[in-house]
C-alpha angles and dihedrals in degrees: 000000000000117000093249093049095063095059091047090050091051093048091052092047090051091052089061092056112099117246113261115255134199116271110261092200108118090197091061092050092048093050091043091053089046087057092047094050090043092055091056096038092053089053096035093224139092109222135103095261090067091077096054096091097046126100121262092249091050091050093047091052092046091046091053091056093046091048092051091048093048093048092046091049089048094053103030139043113264122182092193105088096187114078090194090059091046090052091047091053092053092043090056091064112096106256094208101043117137096240113037124183117239121267088254091055093047090053095047092048092048089053094053093049 
């Protein structure tokens, strides 16, 4: 294979990979929001420096919740102006209940809170 052919083949192969989508697992969102709220509760403050002493996995889970909330607020009407309160509302839902609402329902409910 010629040197230029390999990059082109890699590019074409990557175009066939489906675009990554958000996780539709409500349990994952609930646990992530529990992590986010826990980070700020432990430090009793709501600013970016609160996450500096957390583990990478805790930060990733918390970041997932914050990202989902930010994207939802960007694309939908949300009466709740405080993302921390919105995350706390989602975090209060039992992560392992038998019947969980959809991620969309959790987000709508947290906005009306």
